[in-house]
C-alpha positions as CSV (number, residue, x, y, z in Angstrom):
1,M,27.1,38.3,60.5
2,I,24.4,36.9,62.7
3,L,21.4,39.8,63.5
4,E,19.8,40.3,66.5
5,H,16.6,39.1,65.7
6,E,17.6,35.7,63.9
7,I,16.8,32.5,65.4
8,P,18.5,29.2,64.5
9,S,17.0,27.4,61.1
10,G,14.8,24.4,62.6
11,S,13.8,25.7,65.7
12,K,10.7,27.4,66.7
13,L,9.0,30.8,67.7
14,Y,5.4,30.9,68.2
15,F,3.3,34.0,68.8
16,G,-0.6,35.3,68.3
17,N,-2.3,32.9,66.3
18,S,0.3,30.0,66.0
19,A,0.8,30.3,70.0
20,K,-3.0,30.4,70.5
21,I,-3.4,27.3,67.9
22,K,-0.6,25.8,69.7
23,R,-2.7,25.7,73.1
24,E,-5.8,24.7,71.7
25,I,-4.7,21.3,70.0
26,E,-2.6,20.7,73.6
27,K,-6.1,21.4,75.4
28,V,-8.1,19.0,73.0
29,A,-5.3,16.4,73.5
30,S,-4.3,16.8,77.1
31,D,-8.5,16.6,78.0
32,I,-9.1,13.5,76.2
33,L,-6.1,11.8,77.4
34,Y,-7.2,12.5,80.9
35,S,-10.5,11.2,80.6
36,R,-8.9,8.0,79.5
37,G,-6.7,7.6,82.0
38,F,-3.8,8.5,81.6
39,E,-1.0,10.7,83.3
40,E,1.5,13.4,82.3
41,I,5.1,12.7,82.7
42,V,7.8,15.8,81.5
43,T,11.2,14.2,80.7
44,P,14.7,15.7,81.2
45,I,15.8,17.6,78.1
46,F,19.2,15.5,78.4
47,S,19.5,11.4,78.1
48,Y,22.2,9.1,78.3
49,H,20.0,6.9,76.2
50,Q,19.1,8.6,73.0
51,H,21.1,6.1,70.9
52,K,18.8,3.2,71.3
53,S,16.1,5.2,70.0
54,I,17.7,6.7,66.7
55,A,19.0,4.7,64.0
56,N,21.6,7.8,62.5
57,E,23.4,8.8,65.9
58,K,24.7,11.7,63.6
59,E,20.8,13.1,64.8
60,L,21.9,13.5,68.1
61,I,23.1,16.7,69.5
62,K,25.9,15.5,71.6
63,V,27.6,17.3,74.8
64,N,29.5,16.2,78.2
65,D,28.5,15.6,81.5
66,E,30.8,16.6,84.4
67,K,32.3,13.1,84.4
68,N,32.7,13.6,80.5
69,N,30.0,10.9,79.7
70,S,28.0,11.5,76.6
71,I,24.9,13.0,76.8
72,S,22.4,14.1,74.0
73,L,19.9,16.5,73.6
74,R,16.5,14.9,73.7
75,A,15.9,13.4,70.6
76,D,13.2,10.9,71.2
77,S,10.9,10.5,74.2
78,T,9.4,6.8,73.9
79,I,11.9,4.7,75.4
80,D,13.1,7.9,78.2
81,V,9.7,7.5,79.3
82,V,8.9,3.7,79.7
83,R,12.9,3.3,81.3
84,I,12.3,6.3,83.5
85,I,8.7,4.7,84.4
86,E,10.2,1.2,85.0
87,K,13.7,1.8,86.5
88,R,13.4,5.3,88.7
89,L,9.7,5.8,89.5
90,G,8.5,1.9,89.4
91,R,9.0,2.1,93.3
92,N,6.5,5.1,93.3
93,T,3.7,4.2,90.7
94,E,2.2,1.2,89.2
95,H,0.1,3.7,86.5
96,K,1.1,2.4,82.9
97,K,-0.8,5.2,80.8
98,W,1.4,8.1,80.3
99,F,1.3,11.1,78.0
100,Y,4.0,14.1,77.6
101,I,3.8,17.2,75.1
102,Q,7.4,18.2,74.7
103,P,9.8,19.2,72.1
104,V,12.7,17.1,70.6
105,F,15.7,18.1,69.0
106,R,17.8,16.6,66.1
107,Y,21.0,18.1,64.9
108,P,21.9,20.6,63.7
109,T,19.3,22.7,65.3
110,D,16.0,21.3,64.7
111,E,13.0,21.4,67.1
112,Q,10.2,19.8,67.1
113,F,6.9,19.9,69.5
114,Q,5.1,16.7,70.2
115,I,2.2,15.1,72.0
116,G,3.0,11.6,72.7
117,V,1.1,8.8,74.6
118,E,2.5,5.5,76.0
119,F,0.7,2.4,77.4
120,M,3.3,0.6,78.8
121,G,2.4,-3.3,78.8
122,E,-0.3,-3.1,76.7
123,S,-0.4,-4.9,73.2
124,K,-3.5,-3.6,71.4
125,L,-2.2,-1.0,69.0
126,S,-6.1,0.0,68.7
127,S,-6.2,0.7,72.4
128,V,-4.0,4.0,70.9
129,L,-4.8,4.3,67.6
130,N,-8.7,5.3,68.8
131,I,-7.6,8.0,71.0
132,A,-5.3,9.3,68.3
133,I,-8.2,8.9,66.1
134,E,-10.6,10.9,68.8
135,I,-7.9,13.7,69.4
136,F,-7.8,14.3,65.3
137,N,-11.9,14.0,65.0
138,T,-12.3,17.1,67.6
139,L,-9.7,19.1,66.1
140,E,-11.9,18.7,62.7
141,V,-9.0,17.1,60.8
142,Y,-9.1,14.3,59.0
143,P,-6.5,12.9,57.4
144,L,-5.5,9.4,56.1
145,I,-4.6,6.6,58.5
146,Q,-1.8,4.1,56.7
147,I,-1.1,0.7,58.7
148,S,2.0,-1.2,58.7
149,N,3.7,-4.0,60.0
150,M,7.4,-3.8,60.4
151,M,7.6,-7.6,60.8
152,I,6.8,-8.1,57.0
153,P,9.7,-6.5,55.7
154,K,11.9,-8.3,58.1
155,L,10.3,-11.2,57.1
156,L,10.7,-10.9,53.1
157,V,14.3,-10.0,54.0
158,E,14.7,-13.3,55.5
159,M,12.7,-15.3,52.6
160,F,14.7,-13.3,49.5
161,D,18.2,-13.4,49.6
162,D,19.3,-10.0,47.5
163,L,16.5,-7.9,49.6
164,T,17.9,-5.7,52.6
165,L,15.4,-3.1,55.1
166,D,17.4,-0.4,53.1
167,D,14.9,-1.7,49.9
168,F,12.0,-1.1,52.3
169,R,13.3,2.2,54.0
170,H,13.6,3.7,50.3
171,V,10.8,1.8,48.8
172,N,12.4,0.2,46.0
173,I,9.4,-1.5,44.3
174,E,11.7,-2.5,41.1
175,K,13.3,-4.6,43.4
176,F,10.6,-6.0,44.8
177,L,8.7,-6.4,41.7
178,A,12.2,-8.1,40.1
179,Q,11.6,-11.0,42.3
180,R,9.3,-12.3,39.8
181,V,6.6,-14.1,42.4
182,D,3.1,-13.2,42.3
183,W,2.4,-12.9,45.9
184,L,4.9,-10.9,46.3
185,E,3.9,-8.3,43.4
186,K,0.0,-8.1,45.4
187,L,2.1,-7.4,48.4
188,V,3.7,-4.6,46.9
189,Y,0.1,-3.2,45.5
190,L,-1.8,-3.5,48.6
191,Q,-3.7,-1.1,49.7
192,H,-7.2,-1.7,50.7
193,P,-8.8,-4.2,53.8
194,E,-11.1,-5.7,51.1
195,Q,-8.2,-6.9,49.3
196,V,-6.5,-8.4,52.1
197,D,-8.8,-11.7,52.5
198,K,-7.9,-13.2,48.5
199,L,-4.0,-12.1,49.6
200,L,-4.2,-14.5,52.5
201,E,-4.5,-17.3,50.4
202,I,-1.7,-17.3,48.5
203,V,1.1,-15.7,51.0
204,P,3.5,-17.8,53.1
205,Q,1.9,-18.9,56.4
206,K,4.1,-16.2,58.2
207,I,3.4,-13.6,55.8
208,K,-0.3,-14.3,56.5
209,I,0.0,-14.3,60.2
210,E,1.2,-10.4,60.0
211,L,-1.4,-9.4,57.6
212,E,-4.5,-11.1,59.8
213,K,-2.9,-8.6,62.5
214,M,-3.2,-5.5,59.9
215,K,-6.7,-6.7,58.7
216,S,-7.5,-7.0,62.9
217,L,-6.3,-3.8,63.7
218,C,-8.5,-2.0,60.8
219,E,-11.8,-3.5,61.6
220,A,-10.8,-2.8,65.6
221,I,-10.5,1.2,64.5
222,G,-13.5,1.1,62.2
223,C,-12.2,4.1,60.1
224,P,-13.1,4.2,56.4
225,N,-10.3,6.4,55.6
226,S,-7.4,4.2,56.1
227,V,-5.0,2.1,53.7
228,L,-2.4,-0.3,53.9
229,A,0.9,0.1,53.2
230,P,2.8,-3.7,54.0
231,M,5.9,-2.8,52.5
232,Y,6.7,0.4,54.2
233,Y,9.3,0.2,56.8
234,A,9.9,2.8,59.9
235,K,13.4,4.0,60.8
236,M,13.1,4.2,64.0
237,L,15.0,1.0,66.5
238,Y,12.1,-0.1,68.7
239,Y,9.1,-0.5,66.4
240,D,8.6,-4.2,66.4
241,E,5.1,-5.1,64.7
242,L,1.6,-3.2,63.9
243,F,2.7,0.7,62.7
244,F,0.8,3.2,62.1
245,R,0.7,6.6,60.0
246,I,-1.4,9.6,60.0
247,I,-0.7,11.5,56.9
248,D,-2.3,14.0,54.6
249,K,-0.7,14.7,50.9
250,N,3.1,14.9,52.2
251,E,2.7,16.0,55.5
252,V,2.8,13.2,58.8
253,Y,0.6,14.4,61.6
254,A,1.2,11.2,63.8
255,R,2.8,8.0,63.9
256,G,3.3,5.2,66.4
257,G,3.2,1.2,66.9
258,R,4.1,-1.7,69.1
259,Y,7.6,-1.4,70.8
260,K,9.5,-3.3,73.2
261,N,11.7,-2.0,75.5
262,L,13.7,-5.3,77.0
263,E,11.0,-7.7,77.3
264,L,7.8,-5.3,78.1
265,S,5.8,-4.9,75.2
266,S,4.0,-1.1,75.0
267,V,2.1,0.6,72.7
268,G,2.2,4.8,71.8
269,F,2.4,7.5,69.1
270,A,3.1,10.9,68.4
271,I,1.5,13.5,67.2
272,Y,3.6,16.2,65.5
273,T,2.3,19.4,66.8
274,D,3.9,21.9,64.2
275,V,2.4,20.0,61.3
276,L,-0.8,20.5,63.1
277,I,-0.7,23.9,63.8
278,E,0.4,24.7,60.2
279,T,-2.9,23.2,58.9
280,K,-5.3,24.7,61.1
281,A,-3.5,28.4,60.5
282,K,-4.7,28.3,56.8
């Protein structure tokens, strides 16, 4: 029996203090983003293209349109924003810096509010990561910045026959160490930017190039509260290189990276508003 006051598990209800905090977070973020030259976009809740963003299609909430084509509730905003700007609004705007404040939905009834940023045609991840840091600083929240590079797991899979991307998704450290390769072991335990230079002397050239990108990003953000995680692999389909998560303990406050849609490289991030609300409400 479903009572009149019940709401589906995973859906969100904001009232009183939580609604006030949510509005304050969104105002701080939007004020900063407008001041940095970003414009706002609100995308449709329904989409034909969510399978291009979500690795596990079972997470999509699907329905059919009037012609029986499969559509999904918005489970991720990034690719839809880029696609709509490029393909639908391209004749009306040349603007490349966009943000959105809207929820995404995952099966069966999970609802998550996000503040998302997309800088289309930009390749420097520091250009948006510094904005994310500014938003958190203004909110007086000081989590850890974890920097990764999606190319490193992909290259390691090419180099070691018995490694798969699933090993990186599940952080299978034992399997990495079982390779008995000195530089790989040191890569597994790499955490701090000051450790990179010694590792650059012994890793293969392809890995060296990607580690140097991580080091450069650390230098560009000038944030002391950061760590490196070269073995981390994100589950999203579109991130192809530098990637970051903003975390505190076991909570992820934001994540973002560089990605491609067709031939266009872009950078962006999403702040998970609900996690921030819980933190600010304590």
